N, C-alpha and C positions, 0 to 999 in steps of 0.2 A: 669146843663145848657141846655137850649132848643136848638134844631136844626129845625128851620122852615124857610128854603129859600123859596123864591118866584122868579118866572120867569115871566119877562116882556118883551114887544117889543116896541121899539121906533118907530116912524112913519116912518122911512126909513128902517126898518128891522133889526137893531141891537138888538140882544138878551141881556137882562139884568138879572143877578141873585143878587138879595139882600138878604144877610145873616146876619140878625141883631144878635149882641152879647152884653153881659153886660161886656165889656172890655174898657180898655183906648185908644185902637188903632184901626186903619182900615187897612185892606189889600186889594189892588186893584190889579186885573188882567184885561188887555185888550188883548185878544188872538184872533189871526186870524188863521182859518184853512188853513194853506199853510206852507210847509216845504220842507226838502230835497227831499222826495219822489215825489214831484210835479215838479222837476226841471229835463230838459234834461241833458245829459252827459257833454255838454259844459257849463252848467250853474251851476254844483255842487258847492256849496259853495255861490251862489249868495245871497239867503235869508240871510245868516249869516252875509255876508259883508253889506248888506243893514241894517240889525239890528244895526251893529256897527255906520253906518253913521246916522241912525235915532237919535242916542244918541251923535251926534258930534256937535249939535248945531242948533239953530233956530234964527230968527231975534231977538226975545227977549232975547234969552240965547245964544250969538254967539259962545261961547266955552264950552267945557265939564266941564272945572272947574267952570265957572260961574253958570252953571246949577246945579252941585252937590253941590255947597255952597248954592245955593237959597233953594234947598230942605232940605239939612242939618239944615240951620238956622230956617227952619219951623218945625223942628222936625221930618223929615222923611228921607227915602232913597229910591232909585228907580234903577231898572236894566232892563236887557231885556235879552231873550234868545231864541235860535232856535233849533228846533230838526227836526226829520224826518216828524213831522206831524204839527208843529205849530210854528207860531212867536208870542211871548208873550212879553208884557211889564208890568212889576210888580212893586209894590211899596208898602211901609207902613208908615203911619204917624199917629201922634197924632191926636185923633179922631175930635177935633175942626178944624184941618186943612185939613180935608178931600177934601173940595172943591179945595183947592190950589193943592193937588196931581193929582186929576182928570183933573183940567185944564192944569196942567204940562204935564201930558202924552198925552192929546189931542194935545197939541201944538207940541209935538216931532213927533207925527204921521202926522199931518197936515201940518207943516211948516219946515221940515228939510231943511238944506242948500244944502246938497249934494255938498258942495263947492270942486271944482277940485283940489285945493292944499291938502284940507284936505284928499280927497280920495287918493291921493298918499301917504300921509303920513300914513294914516291908512291901506293901503295895506301892509305895512312892519309890521304893529301891527298884522294884520291877519295872515300873514304868521308865524310870531314867536308864535302865539297862537297854530297854527298848528304843528309846531315843538315841542312845549312843550307837546301837546297832545300826538303825535305820539312817544314821548320818554318814555311814561309811559307804564309799563308792562300790566296795566289794559286795556289801550287803545288796544295795540297790540292783546290781546286776544280777545276782543270784535270785533275787526275788521276782525280777522281770522274766527270767527264763522258767522259774517255778510256775508263775502265772500262766505264761503262754504254752509251755510245752507240756504241763503236767496239771493244770488247772488248780493249782495251789495258791490261793489268793485270800488274803484278808486286808480290807482297806486300812491303810496306814498302819500296818503291822505285818505279822507272819504267822504260819500255821503253830509253830512252836512257841513263840513268845506271846501270841495273842496281839490284842491292840488295847488302847486305853479304855475302851468300852467294856471289852470282856475282863479285863484285869480288874477294873474297878466294881464289875458285878459279883465277882466269887465271893461267897460266904464261907464262913467256918464250917457249917453243917455241909456244904457242897464239898469242901477239901476233904472232910472226913468219909464222906460218902464215896469220894473217888478212891481213897486209900483201901477202903473195905472191898471195892469192886475190882481194882486194877491190880493190887498186889497179892500174889499167891506164891505158895511154894511150887507151883506147877509152871509158872513163868519166870522162875528166879534161877540165876546162876551164881555161884560163888567161885571166882578163879584166883588162885595164888600163883604167882610166878616169882621164885628167888629162892632164897635159903629156907629149906624145910627140914628141920631137925628130925621130927618124928612124924611121919605121915599119919600113922594110926592115932596118935594124941590129937593131932590137927583135926582129923575127921571127927574125933569124939567132941572135941571143943564145938566144931560147926553143927554137930547134931544137937548139942545143947542150947546154942547161941540162936540158932534159927527155927528152933521148934515152935515158936510162936506163930509162924506164917499159917494162914488158912491153906486150904487144899482144894479150892474150887478152881474149875477151868476157867481161863481168860482168852478170850478171842482176840487176834491181833491181825492188822492189815499190813503186809509187806510189799505190796505191789502197787503200781500206779499206771495210769494210762496215758500214753505219749501221743501228742498231736503235733505233727511237724509244721514248722512256720519259718518264714524268712522275714525278719522284722528288725528294726532299728530303734534301740532304747535312746531317745534323745536326752543327752546330758550335756547341754552347752558350755557348762562350767569346766569341762574337760579339755585339754589340749590335744589328746590323742584319741584315736579310736581302738577299743578293744574288739577284736574279731574272733569269732568262734565258728568253726565249720563243723557240724555234728551229724553222726549217722547212728541209727540203732545198732546196739551190740550185736554181733552176729550170732554169739552163742550165749545162752543163759549161764550165769556163773554158778554152776552146780558141780558138786564133786565128780559127776561123770564127765563133764566137760572140761575138766582141769588142764588135760593135755591140749586140747583144742585152743583154748584160751591162752595157755602159754605161747603156743605158735603165733596166734594173733598178736599178742603182746610183743614179740620180737620183731614181727613186721611193723608194727607201729613205731618202736624203737629205731628201726631202720629209717622209716619214713621221716621221722622227726629229725633225724641227722641229716638226712638229704636236704630237707627244707631248711635247716639252719644253714647249710652250705649255700644254697641258692638264695634265700631270702636275706641273710646278713653278710655272709662272706663275699657273695658275688654282686649283689644289689644294694646292700646297705639299707633295706626297707625296715628292718626291725632289731631290737636288741636281743631277743631271744624267741625260741620257739618252744611253746609248751603244750601239755596235753590238758583236755578239758572232758569234764564228764558230769552227767546229772542223772536223776533217777534212782533206781535200786538195782539190786542184782538180777531181779526178774524183769525189769523194764528200763534199762539203762541205755543213755545215749553218750557217746563219747567222740572225740576227735581232736582237732587242732586249735590251738589259741595263741593268737599274737597281738601285739600292740603297735600301732603305725600311725602316722600322721593321715588325716582325712583325705588328702590328695594321692595318697599311696594305696588306699583301700582296694580300688578295682584292680590295679596292677598286681597287688599281693595275692588276690583270690585267683587271678589268671595263672600266676606263677605256682601257686599251691596246686591248682587243678592240674596243670601240665606235669608237675613233679609227681604228684600223687599217681597219675596214670602211668608215667614212666617207671616208677618203681613197682606199681601194680602189675604191669604187664611184662616186667623184665625179669621176672623170676626171682626177685630180691627179698630177703637178704641172701647173700651166698654162704657157703660152708665157712669160709674165711671169716666173714662178719660174725657167724654164730660162734666160732672159736674165740674171736675177740670179746664178744658179750660174755662168754662163760668166764673169761679172765676178770672182766670188770665186775661181775656178779660176786667174785670172791669176797671183796671188800664189804658189799652190801649185805651178803650172807652173814659175815662176821659181826658187822654192826647189829644186825637183828638178833643173832644167837647171844650176843653179850648185853642185850638191853631188855632188862625184865618188864619195863613198861610196854615196849613194842611187842614182846611176845605175849603178855597178857592181853593187849588190845586185839591181836590178831585171833587169839584163842576165843575172846568174847565174841568177835565178828562172825567166826564160823559157827558157833552155837547159836547166835542170834538168828541166823538164817537157815541154817541146816541141821541143828542139833547134833553136831559132830565135833570131834576134836581136829583142829588144824593139823595136818601131817606135813611138817616141813621137809623131812627127809623124802617123802613120796614127791614133793613139789620140786625139790632140787634135782632129784633123779631124772624126772621128767624134762625139766629145763635143760639139763646137761646133756640129754641124749636126743634133743629135738633136732631134726634134719631140715635142711632147707627145702627138701621136697615136702615135707610135711607143713612147714610154714607157709608155703605157696598153696598147698591144697587146702587148709583150714582157714586162710584169709580169703579164699575166693568168695565173692559176693559182699565184701564189707562196705563197698561203696553203692551196693544196689538197693539198699533201703531208702526210706524217705528222708531227703536232706532237710536240715535246719541250719540256717545262717542267721547268726544272732550277732549285732553289733551295738556297741555301747559308746555314745560320745557325741561329737559335734556332726552336723550334717555333712554329707559328701554325695557325690554323684556315682550312678552306675546301678544297673540291674544285676545284682550279684549272683542269683541264681542262674540267669542266663549266662552270664561270664562263666560260672563254673561249667556248666554244660557245653559252652563253645570250646572250651579248653582242655576238658577231660578227654583227650584224644590224642 
C-alpha cells in the first residue's frame, strides 16, 4: 500500500494533509496546537473542560445523544481528546460519508452551545473523570514522574485535567474567552487518512467548512525542563515494584536527526532483548522488559522499565547495569541482528500502512512538532540501510547524561544509583 500524503493550505491558513488509501473508511483529525502546557495554573483543566463542551451540542444537534446517533446512523463515530500539547477532534466513517463527518466536526467547533445548565452538569462529569484517572496506579506513577522530573504538578490533579478547585472555578465566559484566544486557523490542522474519492472537492469542502476560524497567531509551548532524580514513589498497596531507569534522549527528535535516532532505536531494541534474556530467561526476576519515556521530543528521557518483587530490585538494577555496559561496549547490535530486525519490521510496517488511524496519528504528530509531513518511505529507507557501525557511532553517550531512577511500590533496600555505577563497568 502506498504512502503519499500531501500538504495543503486553505486561504485562511489552515493546514490540510490528505493521505489517500485504498480502504473503505476515512479517518479525520482536526487538531489545534493548544493544550495543558499553554494554560496558567488557575486555568489547568480548562482546555479539557472546553473539549467536553464542544461535544455537548450545537443548534443542529442540541444534545450529545442526538449527535452520537446522527454520526452512528451514517456509519461513523467521533470523539475528542486533550493533551499537554493539543486539542483534537477525531472521527472515522465509511468513505462515502466523509463529507458528513467533516461537516459534523466543523459544526462542533463553530457552533458549540456552551449552555450554562450543561456546563454545570458536565462539571460533575469532568470531576468524576479526574477521580477515575487519579485512582489508577498508572496515573499515580506518571504524575509522580511528571512532578519530580518536569515540575508538572497540580495538587490532587494534573495539568491536563486540573483539579476539583480549578474545574469548579471555570465560568462560561472564561470558556468562551479561551475559545476566542486559543483556536485559530494558524494553529489548526485537518488531516484525512483513508478513501478520498476527489481531493479537489474535499479541499473545496474544507475551505468552506473551516472558513469561520479566525486568523490570529497563537503562541504554544512544546518543551519542558528536565531535573534528574533518584526517588521512590511509596505505594504500599502494591505487591511489586515498578522500576524505571531513565537517561536524557541523546538526539532531539528532529527531521535532521532522523537517521541518528533510528540507529539509537536499534541499539535500544538490542539492549531490551539482552535484558529480557538476562532478567527473565536466566534469572527469573521479571515477566517482561519494556521501554519507558517522558517529556517531549525536545526534552525527553527514556530507558528501561521492569516490574519485580521488592527483594529483587537491587539485584535487578545491578544486572541491568552490567548488561547495559556489556552491550554498550561490545559493539552491538551486529549486522546479523540488524538483518533480523529488518525482517521483523516488515509486519510492523504493513500494520502501519494498512491502518488509517495510525497513519493519521503519525501525520498529526509530525505536524504538531515540526510543521512537516511524516515521510514513511524516507524513514523506512534509513531504517533498512542502517549499519552496525552507525548504530554504535550514534549511540555513543546514551548513558552519559544525568540518570534518573524512579521506583513505584513498597519499600526496599539499596542505594540504586550507587548500585548502577558500581556495576556499569
